mmCIF file as gemmi writes it, N, C-alpha and C atoms, coordinates in Angstrom:
data_model
loop_
_atom_site.group_PDB
_atom_site.id
_atom_site.type_symbol
_atom_site.label_atom_id
_atom_site.label_alt_id
_atom_site.label_comp_id
_atom_site.label_asym_id
_atom_site.label_entity_id
_atom_site.label_seq_id
_atom_site.pdbx_PDB_ins_code
_atom_site.Cartn_x
_atom_site.Cartn_y
_atom_site.Cartn_z
_atom_site.occupancy
_atom_site.B_iso_or_equiv
_atom_site.pdbx_formal_charge
_atom_site.auth_seq_id
_atom_site.auth_asym_id
_atom_site.pdbx_PDB_model_num
ATOM 1 N N . MET Axp A 1 ? 79.649 143.865 164.869 1 0 ? 1 A 1
ATOM 2 C CA . MET Axp A 1 ? 79.326 143.097 163.683 1 0 ? 1 A 1
ATOM 3 C C . MET Axp A 1 ? 80.476 143.235 162.677 1 0 ? 1 A 1
ATOM 4 N N . PRO Axp A 2 ? 80.997 142.108 162.164 1 0 ? 2 A 1
ATOM 5 C CA . PRO Axp A 2 ? 82.132 142.174 161.232 1 0 ? 2 A 1
ATOM 6 C C . PRO Axp A 2 ? 81.744 142.797 159.897 1 0 ? 2 A 1
ATOM 7 N N . ASN Axp A 3 ? 82.661 143.536 159.352 1 0 ? 3 A 1
ATOM 8 C CA . ASN Axp A 3 ? 82.471 144.183 158.065 1 0 ? 3 A 1
ATOM 9 C C . ASN Axp A 3 ? 82.895 143.207 156.966 1 0 ? 3 A 1
ATOM 10 N N . PRO Axp A 4 ? 81.997 142.824 156.021 1 0 ? 4 A 1
ATOM 11 C CA . PRO Axp A 4 ? 82.335 141.848 154.976 1 0 ? 4 A 1
ATOM 12 C C . PRO Axp A 4 ? 83.484 142.293 154.086 1 0 ? 4 A 1
ATOM 13 N N . SER Axp A 5 ? 83.577 143.582 153.774 1 0 ? 5 A 1
ATOM 14 C CA . SER Axp A 5 ? 84.661 144.039 152.909 1 0 ? 5 A 1
ATOM 15 C C . SER Axp A 5 ? 86.015 143.935 153.61 1 0 ? 5 A 1
ATOM 16 N N . THR Axp A 6 ? 86.044 144.164 154.919 1 0 ? 6 A 1
ATOM 17 C CA . THR Axp A 6 ? 87.284 144.032 155.681 1 0 ? 6 A 1
ATOM 18 C C . THR Axp A 6 ? 87.718 142.576 155.749 1 0 ? 6 A 1
ATOM 19 N N . GLU Axp A 7 ? 86.757 141.672 155.949 1 0 ? 7 A 1
ATOM 20 C CA . GLU Axp A 7 ? 87.073 140.251 155.997 1 0 ? 7 A 1
ATOM 21 C C . GLU Axp A 7 ? 87.59 139.763 154.653 1 0 ? 7 A 1
ATOM 22 N N . LYS Axp A 8 ? 87.008 140.267 153.568 1 0 ? 8 A 1
ATOM 23 C CA . LYS Axp A 8 ? 87.441 139.855 152.233 1 0 ? 8 A 1
ATOM 24 C C . LYS Axp A 8 ? 88.886 140.28 151.98 1 0 ? 8 A 1
ATOM 25 N N . LYS Axp A 9 ? 89.236 141.508 152.374 1 0 ? 9 A 1
ATOM 26 C CA . LYS Axp A 9 ? 90.593 142.006 152.182 1 0 ? 9 A 1
ATOM 27 C C . LYS Axp A 9 ? 91.592 141.241 153.054 1 0 ? 9 A 1
ATOM 28 N N . ALA Axp A 10 ? 91.201 140.906 154.268 1 0 ? 10 A 1
ATOM 29 C CA . ALA Axp A 10 ? 92.09 140.165 155.165 1 0 ? 10 A 1
ATOM 30 C C . ALA Axp A 10 ? 92.34 138.758 154.635 1 0 ? 10 A 1
ATOM 31 N N . GLY Axp A 11 ? 91.351 138.167 153.988 1 0 ? 11 A 1
ATOM 32 C CA . GLY Axp A 11 ? 91.484 136.819 153.451 1 0 ? 11 A 1
ATOM 33 C C . GLY Axp A 11 ? 92.38 136.743 152.232 1 0 ? 11 A 1
ATOM 34 N N . ARG Axp A 12 ? 92.582 137.839 151.566 1 0 ? 12 A 1
ATOM 35 C CA . ARG Axp A 12 ? 93.406 137.836 150.35 1 0 ? 12 A 1
ATOM 36 C C . ARG Axp A 12 ? 94.875 137.529 150.633 1 0 ? 12 A 1
ATOM 37 N N . GLY Axp A 13 ? 95.336 137.849 151.808 1 0 ? 13 A 1
ATOM 38 C CA . GLY Axp A 13 ? 96.733 137.602 152.154 1 0 ? 13 A 1
ATOM 39 C C . GLY Axp A 13 ? 97.09 136.133 152.117 1 0 ? 13 A 1
ATOM 40 N N . TRP Axp A 14 ? 96.127 135.278 152.385 1 0 ? 14 A 1
ATOM 41 C CA . TRP Axp A 14 ? 96.393 133.837 152.348 1 0 ? 14 A 1
ATOM 42 C C . TRP Axp A 14 ? 96.809 133.381 150.957 1 0 ? 14 A 1
ATOM 43 N N . TYR Axp A 15 ? 96.299 134.029 149.933 1 0 ? 15 A 1
ATOM 44 C CA . TYR Axp A 15 ? 96.622 133.632 148.561 1 0 ? 15 A 1
ATOM 45 C C . TYR Axp A 15 ? 98.095 133.861 148.218 1 0 ? 15 A 1
ATOM 46 N N . LEU Axp A 16 ? 98.763 134.71 148.968 1 0 ? 16 A 1
ATOM 47 C CA . LEU Axp A 16 ? 100.19 134.934 148.736 1 0 ? 16 A 1
ATOM 48 C C . LEU Axp A 16 ? 101.012 133.674 148.996 1 0 ? 16 A 1
ATOM 49 N N . LEU Axp A 17 ? 100.509 132.795 149.838 1 0 ? 17 A 1
ATOM 50 C CA . LEU Axp A 17 ? 101.212 131.523 150.086 1 0 ? 17 A 1
ATOM 51 C C . LEU Axp A 17 ? 101.33 130.676 148.822 1 0 ? 17 A 1
ATOM 52 N N . LEU Axp A 18 ? 100.403 130.859 147.903 1 0 ? 18 A 1
ATOM 53 C CA . LEU Axp A 18 ? 100.428 130.071 146.671 1 0 ? 18 A 1
ATOM 54 C C . LEU Axp A 18 ? 101.548 130.508 145.724 1 0 ? 18 A 1
ATOM 55 N N . ILE Axp A 19 ? 102.164 131.624 146.007 1 0 ? 19 A 1
ATOM 56 C CA . ILE Axp A 19 ? 103.277 132.104 145.183 1 0 ? 19 A 1
ATOM 57 C C . ILE Axp A 19 ? 104.58 131.388 145.557 1 0 ? 19 A 1
ATOM 58 N N . LEU Axp A 20 ? 104.671 130.89 146.781 1 0 ? 20 A 1
ATOM 59 C CA . LEU Axp A 20 ? 105.909 130.244 147.237 1 0 ? 20 A 1
ATOM 60 C C . LEU Axp A 20 ? 106.392 129.113 146.328 1 0 ? 20 A 1
ATOM 61 N N . PRO Axp A 21 ? 105.544 128.16 145.947 1 0 ? 21 A 1
ATOM 62 C CA . PRO Axp A 21 ? 106.032 127.099 145.054 1 0 ? 21 A 1
ATOM 63 C C . PRO Axp A 21 ? 106.525 127.642 143.715 1 0 ? 21 A 1
ATOM 64 N N . PHE Axp A 22 ? 105.824 128.641 143.206 1 0 ? 22 A 1
ATOM 65 C CA . PHE Axp A 22 ? 106.239 129.255 141.945 1 0 ? 22 A 1
ATOM 66 C C . PHE Axp A 22 ? 107.636 129.852 142.067 1 0 ? 22 A 1
ATOM 67 N N . LEU Axp A 23 ? 107.861 130.593 143.138 1 0 ? 23 A 1
ATOM 68 C CA . LEU Axp A 23 ? 109.167 131.217 143.337 1 0 ? 23 A 1
ATOM 69 C C . LEU Axp A 23 ? 110.264 130.178 143.578 1 0 ? 23 A 1
ATOM 70 N N . ALA Axp A 24 ? 109.93 129.11 144.289 1 0 ? 24 A 1
ATOM 71 C CA . ALA Axp A 24 ? 110.922 128.083 144.588 1 0 ? 24 A 1
ATOM 72 C C . ALA Axp A 24 ? 111.359 127.327 143.331 1 0 ? 24 A 1
ATOM 73 N N . MET Axp A 25 ? 110.488 127.251 142.345 1 0 ? 25 A 1
ATOM 74 C CA . MET Axp A 25 ? 110.803 126.492 141.134 1 0 ? 25 A 1
ATOM 75 C C . MET Axp A 25 ? 111.165 127.386 139.946 1 0 ? 25 A 1
ATOM 76 N N . LEU Axp A 26 ? 111.234 128.677 140.174 1 0 ? 26 A 1
ATOM 77 C CA . LEU Axp A 26 ? 111.417 129.636 139.084 1 0 ? 26 A 1
ATOM 78 C C . LEU Axp A 26 ? 112.782 129.544 138.407 1 0 ? 26 A 1
ATOM 79 N N . TRP Axp A 27 ? 113.839 129.332 139.167 1 0 ? 27 A 1
ATOM 80 C CA . TRP Axp A 27 ? 115.182 129.285 138.617 1 0 ? 27 A 1
ATOM 81 C C . TRP Axp A 27 ? 115.766 127.88 138.748 1 0 ? 27 A 1
ATOM 82 N N . PRO Axp A 28 ? 115.591 127.027 137.743 1 0 ? 28 A 1
ATOM 83 C CA . PRO Axp A 28 ? 116.096 125.649 137.828 1 0 ? 28 A 1
ATOM 84 C C . PRO Axp A 28 ? 117.61 125.569 138.027 1 0 ? 28 A 1
ATOM 85 N N . ALA Axp A 29 ? 118.331 126.563 137.584 1 0 ? 29 A 1
ATOM 86 C CA . ALA Axp A 29 ? 119.777 126.534 137.758 1 0 ? 29 A 1
ATOM 87 C C . ALA Axp A 29 ? 120.176 126.526 139.234 1 0 ? 29 A 1
ATOM 88 N N . SER Axp A 30 ? 119.304 127.014 140.097 1 0 ? 30 A 1
ATOM 89 C CA . SER Axp A 30 ? 119.636 127.06 141.518 1 0 ? 30 A 1
ATOM 90 C C . SER Axp A 30 ? 119.517 125.692 142.2 1 0 ? 30 A 1
ATOM 91 N N . TYR Axp A 31 ? 118.795 124.757 141.588 1 0 ? 31 A 1
ATOM 92 C CA . TYR Axp A 31 ? 118.636 123.435 142.198 1 0 ? 31 A 1
ATOM 93 C C . TYR Axp A 31 ? 118.969 122.289 141.244 1 0 ? 31 A 1
ATOM 94 N N . SER Axp A 32 ? 119.599 122.587 140.132 1 0 ? 32 A 1
ATOM 95 C CA . SER Axp A 32 ? 119.918 121.536 139.159 1 0 ? 32 A 1
ATOM 96 C C . SER Axp A 32 ? 121.271 120.89 139.46 1 0 ? 32 A 1
ATOM 97 N N . THR Axp A 33 ? 121.331 120.2 140.576 1 0 ? 33 A 1
ATOM 98 C CA . THR Axp A 33 ? 122.539 119.482 140.958 1 0 ? 33 A 1
ATOM 99 C C . THR Axp A 33 ? 122.177 118.037 141.284 1 0 ? 33 A 1
ATOM 100 N N . ALA Axp A 34 ? 123.165 117.194 141.286 1 0 ? 34 A 1
ATOM 101 C CA . ALA Axp A 34 ? 122.934 115.786 141.613 1 0 ? 34 A 1
ATOM 102 C C . ALA Axp A 34 ? 123.063 115.535 143.112 1 0 ? 34 A 1
ATOM 103 N N . GLU Axp A 35 ? 123.862 116.343 143.776 1 0 ? 35 A 1
ATOM 104 C CA . GLU Axp A 35 ? 124.084 116.159 145.211 1 0 ? 35 A 1
ATOM 105 C C . GLU Axp A 35 ? 123.329 117.218 145.984 1 0 ? 35 A 1
ATOM 106 N N . PRO Axp A 36 ? 122.801 116.974 147.118 1 0 ? 36 A 1
ATOM 107 C CA . PRO Axp A 36 ? 122.789 115.724 147.856 1 0 ? 36 A 1
ATOM 108 C C . PRO Axp A 36 ? 121.701 114.781 147.328 1 0 ? 36 A 1
ATOM 109 N N . THR Axp A 37 ? 121.956 113.51 147.441 1 0 ? 37 A 1
ATOM 110 C CA . THR Axp A 37 ? 120.974 112.526 147.012 1 0 ? 37 A 1
ATOM 111 C C . THR Axp A 37 ? 120.115 112.099 148.195 1 0 ? 37 A 1
ATOM 112 N N . LEU Axp A 38 ? 118.937 111.639 147.89 1 0 ? 38 A 1
ATOM 113 C CA . LEU Axp A 38 ? 118.015 111.132 148.902 1 0 ? 38 A 1
ATOM 114 C C . LEU Axp A 38 ? 117.509 109.786 148.404 1 0 ? 38 A 1
ATOM 115 N N . ILE Axp A 39 ? 117.921 108.726 149.076 1 0 ? 39 A 1
ATOM 116 C CA . ILE Axp A 39 ? 117.588 107.348 148.693 1 0 ? 39 A 1
ATOM 117 C C . ILE Axp A 39 ? 117.993 107.097 147.238 1 0 ? 39 A 1
ATOM 118 N N . GLY Axp A 40 ? 119.145 107.596 146.861 1 0 ? 40 A 1
ATOM 119 C CA . GLY Axp A 40 ? 119.675 107.394 145.517 1 0 ? 40 A 1
ATOM 120 C C . GLY Axp A 40 ? 119.095 108.326 144.465 1 0 ? 40 A 1
ATOM 121 N N . MET Axp A 41 ? 118.181 109.208 144.832 1 0 ? 41 A 1
ATOM 122 C CA . MET Axp A 41 ? 117.556 110.125 143.891 1 0 ? 41 A 1
ATOM 123 C C . MET Axp A 41 ? 118.3 111.458 143.917 1 0 ? 41 A 1
ATOM 124 N N . PRO Axp A 42 ? 118.716 111.966 142.746 1 0 ? 42 A 1
ATOM 125 C CA . PRO Axp A 42 ? 119.424 113.244 142.706 1 0 ? 42 A 1
ATOM 126 C C . PRO Axp A 42 ? 118.573 114.398 143.253 1 0 ? 42 A 1
ATOM 127 N N . PHE Axp A 43 ? 119.249 115.393 143.779 1 0 ? 43 A 1
ATOM 128 C CA . PHE Axp A 43 ? 118.605 116.554 144.379 1 0 ? 43 A 1
ATOM 129 C C . PHE Axp A 43 ? 117.597 117.203 143.438 1 0 ? 43 A 1
ATOM 130 N N . PHE Axp A 44 ? 117.929 117.303 142.167 1 0 ? 44 A 1
ATOM 131 C CA . PHE Axp A 44 ? 117.047 117.943 141.19 1 0 ? 44 A 1
ATOM 132 C C . PHE Axp A 44 ? 115.645 117.351 141.219 1 0 ? 44 A 1
ATOM 133 N N . TYR Axp A 45 ? 115.567 116.03 141.309 1 0 ? 45 A 1
ATOM 134 C CA . TYR Axp A 45 ? 114.264 115.362 141.274 1 0 ? 45 A 1
ATOM 135 C C . TYR Axp A 45 ? 113.55 115.403 142.625 1 0 ? 45 A 1
ATOM 136 N N . TRP Axp A 46 ? 114.256 115.125 143.704 1 0 ? 46 A 1
ATOM 137 C CA . TRP Axp A 46 ? 113.54 115.099 144.978 1 0 ? 46 A 1
ATOM 138 C C . TRP Axp A 46 ? 113.152 116.494 145.453 1 0 ? 46 A 1
ATOM 139 N N . TYR Axp A 47 ? 113.892 117.499 145.036 1 0 ? 47 A 1
ATOM 140 C CA . TYR Axp A 47 ? 113.511 118.88 145.36 1 0 ? 47 A 1
ATOM 141 C C . TYR Axp A 47 ? 112.176 119.222 144.704 1 0 ? 47 A 1
ATOM 142 N N . GLN Axp A 48 ? 112.013 118.85 143.442 1 0 ? 48 A 1
ATOM 143 C CA . GLN Axp A 48 ? 110.766 119.111 142.741 1 0 ? 48 A 1
ATOM 144 C C . GLN Axp A 48 ? 109.613 118.32 143.347 1 0 ? 48 A 1
ATOM 145 N N . MET Axp A 49 ? 109.85 117.067 143.684 1 0 ? 49 A 1
ATOM 146 C CA . MET Axp A 49 ? 108.795 116.256 144.289 1 0 ? 49 A 1
ATOM 147 C C . MET Axp A 49 ? 108.412 116.786 145.67 1 0 ? 49 A 1
ATOM 148 N N . LEU Axp A 50 ? 109.38 117.293 146.405 1 0 ? 50 A 1
ATOM 149 C CA . LEU Axp A 50 ? 109.088 117.892 147.699 1 0 ? 50 A 1
ATOM 150 C C . LEU Axp A 50 ? 108.161 119.093 147.541 1 0 ? 50 A 1
ATOM 151 N N . TRP Axp A 51 ? 108.385 119.882 146.506 1 0 ? 51 A 1
ATOM 152 C CA . TRP Axp A 51 ? 107.53 121.044 146.277 1 0 ? 51 A 1
ATOM 153 C C . TRP Axp A 51 ? 106.14 120.659 145.798 1 0 ? 51 A 1
ATOM 154 N N . VAL Axp A 52 ? 105.981 119.507 145.184 1 0 ? 52 A 1
ATOM 155 C CA . VAL Axp A 52 ? 104.637 119.03 144.837 1 0 ? 52 A 1
ATOM 156 C C . VAL Axp A 52 ? 103.844 118.8 146.118 1 0 ? 52 A 1
ATOM 157 N N . ILE Axp A 53 ? 104.477 118.161 147.103 1 0 ? 53 A 1
ATOM 158 C CA . ILE Axp A 53 ? 103.817 117.892 148.386 1 0 ? 53 A 1
ATOM 159 C C . ILE Axp A 53 ? 103.551 119.201 149.137 1 0 ? 53 A 1
ATOM 160 N N . ILE Axp A 54 ? 104.554 120.078 149.184 1 0 ? 54 A 1
ATOM 161 C CA . ILE Axp A 54 ? 104.392 121.368 149.863 1 0 ? 54 A 1
ATOM 162 C C . ILE Axp A 54 ? 103.283 122.186 149.203 1 0 ? 54 A 1
ATOM 163 N N . SER Axp A 55 ? 103.219 122.164 147.88 1 0 ? 55 A 1
ATOM 164 C CA . SER Axp A 55 ? 102.182 122.909 147.158 1 0 ? 55 A 1
ATOM 165 C C . SER Axp A 55 ? 100.794 122.396 147.511 1 0 ? 55 A 1
ATOM 166 N N . ALA Axp A 56 ? 100.653 121.087 147.598 1 0 ? 56 A 1
ATOM 167 C CA . ALA Axp A 56 ? 99.356 120.514 147.965 1 0 ? 56 A 1
ATOM 168 C C . ALA Axp A 56 ? 98.966 120.94 149.38 1 0 ? 56 A 1
ATOM 169 N N . LEU Axp A 57 ? 99.906 120.904 150.301 1 0 ? 57 A 1
ATOM 170 C CA . LEU Axp A 57 ? 99.621 121.312 151.677 1 0 ? 57 A 1
ATOM 171 C C . LEU Axp A 57 ? 99.269 122.797 151.76 1 0 ? 57 A 1
ATOM 172 N N . LEU Axp A 58 ? 99.994 123.62 151.025 1 0 ? 58 A 1
ATOM 173 C CA . LEU Axp A 58 ? 99.69 125.054 151.018 1 0 ? 58 A 1
ATOM 174 C C . LEU Axp A 58 ? 98.311 125.328 150.423 1 0 ? 58 A 1
ATOM 175 N N . THR Axp A 59 ? 97.949 124.572 149.397 1 0 ? 59 A 1
ATOM 176 C CA . THR Axp A 59 ? 96.634 124.73 148.793 1 0 ? 59 A 1
ATOM 177 C C . THR Axp A 59 ? 95.533 124.391 149.79 1 0 ? 59 A 1
ATOM 178 N N . VAL Axp A 60 ? 95.734 123.333 150.571 1 0 ? 60 A 1
ATOM 179 C CA . VAL Axp A 60 ? 94.762 122.957 151.593 1 0 ? 60 A 1
ATOM 180 C C . VAL Axp A 60 ? 94.658 124.05 152.663 1 0 ? 60 A 1
ATOM 181 N N . VAL Axp A 61 ? 95.787 124.568 153.087 1 0 ? 61 A 1
ATOM 182 C CA . VAL Axp A 61 ? 95.788 125.632 154.1 1 0 ? 61 A 1
ATOM 183 C C . VAL Axp A 61 ? 95.042 126.861 153.586 1 0 ? 61 A 1
ATOM 184 N N . VAL Axp A 62 ? 95.339 127.276 152.363 1 0 ? 62 A 1
ATOM 185 C CA . VAL Axp A 62 ? 94.682 128.456 151.791 1 0 ? 62 A 1
ATOM 186 C C . VAL Axp A 62 ? 93.192 128.2 151.608 1 0 ? 62 A 1
ATOM 187 N N . TYR Axp A 63 ? 92.836 127.011 151.193 1 0 ? 63 A 1
ATOM 188 C CA . TYR Axp A 63 ? 91.426 126.676 151.005 1 0 ? 63 A 1
ATOM 189 C C . TYR Axp A 63 ? 90.654 126.833 152.312 1 0 ? 63 A 1
ATOM 190 N N . PHE Axp A 64 ? 91.148 126.207 153.366 1 0 ? 64 A 1
ATOM 191 C CA . PHE Axp A 64 ? 90.433 126.269 154.636 1 0 ? 64 A 1
ATOM 192 C C . PHE Axp A 64 ? 90.488 127.654 155.278 1 0 ? 64 A 1
ATOM 193 N N . ALA Axp A 65 ? 91.551 128.393 155.019 1 0 ? 65 A 1
ATOM 194 C CA . ALA Axp A 65 ? 91.663 129.731 155.595 1 0 ? 65 A 1
ATOM 195 C C . ALA Axp A 65 ? 90.739 130.722 154.9 1 0 ? 65 A 1
ATOM 196 N N . THR Axp A 66 ? 90.42 130.478 153.639 1 0 ? 66 A 1
ATOM 197 C CA . THR Axp A 66 ? 89.596 131.426 152.88 1 0 ? 66 A 1
ATOM 198 C C . THR Axp A 66 ? 88.187 130.92 152.642 1 0 ? 66 A 1
ATOM 199 N N . LYS Axp A 67 ? 87.874 129.728 153.125 1 0 ? 67 A 1
ATOM 200 C CA . LYS Axp A 67 ? 86.542 129.149 152.925 1 0 ? 67 A 1
ATOM 201 C C . LYS Axp A 67 ? 85.497 129.991 153.649 1 0 ? 67 A 1
ATOM 202 N N . ARG Axp A 68 ? 84.43 130.26 152.936 1 0 ? 68 A 1
ATOM 203 C CA . ARG Axp A 68 ? 83.341 131.045 153.532 1 0 ? 68 A 1
ATOM 204 C C . ARG Axp A 68 ? 82.599 130.199 154.548 1 0 ? 68 A 1
ATOM 205 N N . LYS Axp A 69 ? 82.167 130.847 155.598 1 0 ? 69 A 1
ATOM 206 C CA . LYS Axp A 69 ? 81.467 130.126 156.669 1 0 ? 69 A 1
ATOM 207 C C . LYS Axp A 69 ? 79.995 130.04 156.402 1 0 ? 69 A 1
């Protein structure tokens, strides 16, 4: 029979994935360049938009991984 406290602790690790977008956007100086462009859009903008999509996907993954049965 599974131990509820052990399952709760194991599920907490999934929440660490939510830190990735924060860390990726923490230092704007590291991505504040115009090159490379994507469909005429400077890197600064498409990098941020890419992380919006990645953040949404990570949120879905964490939600389903930690959802109670």
